[in-house]
C-alpha positions in Angstrom: 0.0 0.0 0.0 1.2 3.5 -0.7 0.8 6.4 1.8 -2.7 7.2 0.5 -4.0 3.8 1.4 -4.2 2.7 -2.3 -2.5 -0.5 -3.4 1.0 0.1 -4.7 1.6 0.0 -8.4 3.1 -3.4 -9.3 6.7 -3.5 -10.4 6.4 -3.9 -14.2 9.7 -5.8 -14.6 8.8 -8.2 -11.9 5.3 -8.9 -13.3 6.7 -9.3 -16.8 9.3 -11.8 -15.5 6.7 -13.8 -13.6 4.5 -14.0 -16.7 7.4 -15.2 -18.9 8.3 -17.8 -16.3 4.7 -19.1 -16.0 4.4 -19.3 -19.8 7.7 -21.3 -19.9 6.3 -23.7 -17.2 3.1 -24.1 -19.2 5.0 -24.7 -22.4 7.1 -27.4 -20.7 3.8 -29.1 -19.7 2.5 -29.0 -23.3 0.2 -26.0 -22.8 0.4 -23.3 -25.5 0.6 -19.7 -24.5 -2.8 -19.2 -26.1 -4.3 -22.0 -24.1 -2.7 -20.7 -20.9 -4.1 -17.3 -21.4 -7.5 -18.8 -22.2 -7.4 -20.7 -18.9 -6.7 -17.4 -17.0 -9.4 -15.7 -19.0 -11.8 -18.5 -18.0 -11.2 -17.7 -14.3 -8.3 -20.0 -13.4 -6.2 -18.4 -10.6 -2.4 -18.3 -11.1 -1.9 -19.9 -7.7 -4.1 -22.8 -8.8 -2.0 -23.3 -12.0 1.2 -23.3 -10.0 -0.2 -25.8 -7.5 -1.3 -28.1 -10.3 2.2 -27.9 -11.7 3.6 -28.9 -8.3 5.1 -25.4 -7.6 4.2 -23.9 -4.2 2.8 -20.4 -4.6 3.1 -18.2 -1.6 1.6 -14.7 -1.9 4.2 -13.2 0.3 7.3 -14.8 -1.1 6.3 -15.2 -4.8 7.2 -18.5 -6.4 10.4 -20.2 -7.1 10.8 -22.8 -9.8 13.9 -24.8 -10.5 12.1 -26.6 -13.3 
């Protein structure tokens, strides 16, 4: 949160890096980028995707994949 009580703006580089890493994980599992985005658009949560891939997702610590 910033000083006005609004959520802080996300770090663009961090978000981009996380998206790229998730797309790479999906690709290794045979899921195309288009299919992955469709799953997100259909309501799948990122944490659920990571859990299904066997990667613990912790909101405070982010995720770490040595895949």
